[in-house]
N, C-alpha and C positions, 0 to 999 in steps of 0.2 A: 469384489464383479471383478469378471476378466471380459474380454474380448478379442476373438482370433480373424484368422483371415476370411471369415463368413462375414465379419464387421463391413467390409467396403463392397461386398456382393450384396449384403442385405440394404445398406444402402443403394447404391446404386436400383435396386429392385422398387423399392419404397419409393423413391424419386419419381421413378416413373412411371407408375401407377399413380400418385398425385398429379402427374404432369400430364398422364389421358382425362385426368378432370374436368380438361378445358377453364377457360374464362367464368371467373364465377359473378360476371358483372361489379368488379370494382372499379369506381370511376377516379380514382389517380392518376393523375397525369404518369403516361410513360416516360422513364428516363429519356431525354436526349429530346424529347416534344419541342419543349420551346414553351409547355404550356405550365400553369399554376399550379402545382400539386392539390390534393384538398388534405385540408387541415388533420392531422391526425396525431396520436399519440405513436413516437417512436422508442423501441425497446432497443438500447443498446446494452449488451452484455461486456463485461471485461472481468478479466480475470484476475484476483488475488488483490494484496494488498498494493501491488507495484505501482498503478497509476496514481501519483500524489493527487490530494484532491481541491487543490488548486489547480489543476486541469480540467479535472471534473465538471467543477465548480464555470469555470470557463466556457466550457462545451457545452454545458445544459442553455448558460443565461444567453452565450451568443447565437446559439441554434433557434433558441426560443425569439429572439430579437430580429432577427431575421426572417424568422417564417411564423410572423404572428397569427396565433388560434395553434397552431399546434407542441403539443410540451414533447420534451425527450426524457426520458427515463431511464437511468443508469442503472443497471441491475448488477451485482457484485457477483460473479459464479467461484467455484475452487475449481485447483487443477487438478483435485484427485478427483477422477472418476469424471472427468467432464468430456472425452470422445466418446462416451457411451450415452450422455446427459446431450451432447450434441447430436448423436446420430439419430435420441426418438425426438428432440424440436427441430430439427430440418425438415423432418417429415410429416410435420403436423402443420396445416395452416394455420391451426389457431392458435399452436404453441409457438411458433416460429417470432425470433426475435427478429430486429431487422438491421444489425451489425452486430456481427460478432468478432471476438476474440478468439485466437486459435494460437497453439505454442508455433512457433518456427517449424519444429520438426513433424507434425500433427496435420499440418496445412494440405501437402500431397494429396494425403489420403479421400482427404475430403474433397478436391479439384477436380482429381480422376473421376472421383461417383458422380461431379455434378452437382454437387451441393448448394454449389454458389455462382453468383450471377458474375455476367462477363464484363469486368472492365477494362476490357483492353482498350475500348476508345475513351476512358479516360485518365489515363496511363499518365498522358505527355501531362497535361492540366493537374494532374496530384503529384507532380516530382521529375517525373521523366528518367534522365539519366541522372540525377542526383538523387534519386532513389538507393536503397540500400542492394546492392543487385542480386546479392547472394538470398538474401530475404525475396525478391522480385519472382527468382527462378524459384524458390522454394513454394510458390504459390503460382505456376502457371503450367498448363498439360498444353501438348497438341498445340504451341504456337499463340495460346491464349492466355492472358492474366485474369484470373478469379480472386486473389487475395494478395493485398499491398505491404506493405513492410509498416510496421507499428512502433516498434524500436527494438533496439539490441543489448545487450549486456553480457561481455564477458567477465567470466571468473575473474580473481584478483584475492592475493591476502591479505587480510585485516590480522593485524598483530599486536600484543599488547608490549610498546617499548621498556614498562618497568620491568615484564618479565622476563624479556629478555634480557636486557642488561642485571637482573639480581642473580642472573644461571651463568652471568660471564660469556651470553653466545653474543653470535654476529646476525645479519640479516645475511641469508643465504644469497648463495650466487650460484648454485650448479642446484640440478636436484636431486644426488647424493648428499649432498649439503642441507639441502632444506630435509629432506630425509631423518638425517642425522639430529639435526636438530629440533626436531619436531618431537624424537625420542627422547633427546636428552632433557626438552621443557618437560615431558611428561615426569622422567625421571626426579626432576629436583622439586618437581610437588606432588609430592606423592597420595597425598589429602588434598579434598577428599579423590575419597576413587574416580568419580564422576568426570576428574579433571583432564583437559584432552592437551596434551602439547599442539596436537593438530584434530581437529574435532571433524571426525569422520564417522558419522553415525549408518547402520549397517547397509542400508536401501540406496546410498549416495551413491548411484552409477552414473553420475552426471560430472562429479568430479572423478571417481575411479577412471573413466573413460582417458580422462588428460594422461596418465601412468601409461596407457594401453597406447597412446598415441607417441606417447613421448620415447619408448622402446621400440617404436616402428612397424605394431602393429595396429590393428585395425577392428572394428566391430562388425563388420560385415564387410564383402566386397563381393561386385561383378564379373563373372566369368561367360562368356559366351551368351551373354544377353536375362542370364540369371544370375540372381543373387543368392548368398551363402552364407551362414555365420562364418567367422575368423579367431575365434577369440580362443581357440586351440590350436594356434600356429605357435614356434616359438618365437616370434618377438610380445605376440598380445602375452604370452604366460609370460614374462620377464615382466610384462607391467603389473599383470595378476600379482604376481610375487611381492612387485613393491610394495600394491594395494595391502595385502595380506599384513606384513611387515607393518604399517601404518596404522591399521586396525587393532593390532594386536600387544603393537608394542609404545604406540604413541595418544593412543583414542582412548578417552573413556567414556564416549557416546552409545550408545545403548546398541547395543549389536544388529536388532530390529530394529530398530531406530529410522526416520526417515530424516530429510534435513530442510526441516518445513522449521520457518519462526529462530533462524539461529541467532537473532539477539539475544535469545532469551540466556542457553546459558553462556552467552558472552557477558552479557550485562551482569550476570551470577558471579562473576569472575569465576569462571570453568574454564577457560577456553585461554589457549595460548594463540595460538592462530586459528584460523578457518579460513576456506576458500568459496567466496561467496559471488552473485553478479551486483557492479556495481549500488544498485539501488539498495543494499542492506547498509548503506552508508545513513539512507534516511532514515532506516526504522532504529538504528543503533542512537541517533543523533532525537529521535522523537522523543519531545519530554511527556509523552504518560506511558508509552508504550515501552522505549528505550531508556539507555543510560545517556544522556547527552554532556553529562561531567567526566563522562571518562573519557571523552573523545580527545583530551588534551595526553593521553597516551596510546593512543587510535595509530597506528603507523601502517602504511600500504605498500605494496609490492609484487607485483607479476608473479605467478610461478615460474623460477626457473628452471628453465631444458638442462639436459643431458651434459651440454656443452656450452652452460651459459646464455644469453638471450631466453626470451618469453619463452617456454612449453606452451604446446599447441591444448590451449583448454577451449573447451565446450562455449560454441559462440551462442549463447541463449537467446532469445527475442519472442516477440511476436509479428502476426499477421493479422489483418482485421478484414473483413471480407462483408459482403452483402448476400446473405441468404437467399437465394432463388425461390423460396416460398412468400418472401417477405411482400407483404397485398402492396407496404409503401416504396418503390424502387427508387420512387426519386429523391422521397425525403432521405430515403438512407444511406443514398449517395452522397446528397448533402452533408451530411453529417459524418461519414468518411471523408469528405475534402475539409472539412474544419479542424478532423483528428490529425490530418498533416500537413495543415495550414501552419506556417513560420510561428505563430504565434505559440498555437499548442503545443508544437513540437519542438519551441523550446523552451517553454513549462519543463517538461517531461526531460530536457537536456540539466538545463539546473536542479533538476532533482538527480542526478549520478545517472540517467537511462540515456543510452547512447541514441541518438534520435535515428528517423528512419528518412531526414534529410541531410545528405553528409556535410552540404556544404553549413550545417549550422554545429557543427561537432567542439567550432570554438568555443559555444554556450556552457560548454563542460568545465570550463574554466581552464587555469594554470597550475592549480596545487597538485599534491602528492597525488591525489586520487584523480584527477584528469589524466596525469602520464602515466598512471598504473594502467588506466583503464584504456585509451589509447595502447601503449604497449603490450596488454595482453592482447587486443584485438588484433594485432601485428601479426599472430600467428596463429587466432584461433581456426577453429572449424566445427562445419556442419554434423547434425552424425547422416549417416549413408542416406542419398540421394536415392531411396526404395519407393516407389508408389506406396507400399504397406507399412512403410515403419511404423506408422501410428498403431499397427495391431501390433506389430513387437512392442511397443511401450504399454499399449493395452493390456498386453498377456503379462507384464509384469515379469520377463524372463530375466530382465537386468537386475531387478530388487532382489529378484529369490538369488541368483549368480553372486551379487555383492555381500548380502548376509550369510551364505553359504560360507564363503570367502571371509569373511571377518568372526565366524563362529570356529576359524581353524579349520576347516574342508579343504580336503585333499584339490589343490586349484587345477589341476590336468583334467581329472573327471570333471567338478564343478564346469568346466570350459567346452567339454564336448557334450555333457547333455544341453548345456543351452546352446551351441552351435546346431544341434540338431532340431531346436524350439526355434530358434529365428528364420534357419533356414526352411522350416516348415512353413511357418509366417508368411515369409515373403512369398513362398509358394512359384 
């Protein structure tokens, strides 16, 4: 399933029609009225397994204790196809959840389309200047904030200490050394064929972007008020060729695969190094789906840049918002407040997620995992701040580009084709 530039247009039109329907008589107290909202079922959409069970349990118990008669239901969604599912749900009052998690790169499309309620008045109480400001900006439009930070997670490199030692290799300190180390690890472990010196499935543009940025390139740039694709510039092409070398010489991952569930090949002993968000540590440590016994051989480091220091990796993470069509606005905003409370955010931090409240960063700990998180975040980047960026992601043009590169395609030609599609999507 794909979406295009028409997604935002269709979303705006659908929201306008539902807004014209007028008051349906819902007697829940309006947010900020000071009244007690009517008891209701509050549905919270969270995405993927990143939010730990401890946090989910705390949220449900605390919310229901504070709101007798109301229930909070957490519904886990998948990142794959999320934009399309949200587009449908947010324009249907009968299907609309009360709180939603969206990727920080997707937030702009929904905020500019009027899909979320205005949280500007609550911003100070939710954390104010203590909130991750880049994520506040991602959820804001026209001077108002509609989606607030939830958590962040810079990518860093997980590696097998024993495999590097066996191959006589050291932890790399520059990007060139990293590429050479990845290739050497693959050569030192020719069997199975699926072994990766650096695990790099073909669709993984989020890791691929780091090589583009490290070479001085970009995914898209704004010129004269308009956005255009920038993958075919000399700098971007240099980064894409680095990615191609890693695909063809260092990775045994599927050329058309995605980066979901990286702990599976890692725990199967098929990975020397992988670049993943900090919360993947919890997936590896999970006694049911991971391999906690392997942790004594797991080390981490920030992906190095060309001249040392951290490379500009993608700062992933999420925002949370209250859909404009939610019938229980005040209860939904109370749930958001709990998700940004110190107790809840501390749970996220203790599970490897960079908290939305910067003052809680110490809760990440002081071990090598925390140090790698902090170092990687110090030079992390967001995707282009274009209102239509979710359309670019939804069109899968970046996945297609990197699959083509992984398959040994002509990098320059593939980049030019991707640029044309990105420019059209950004309109």
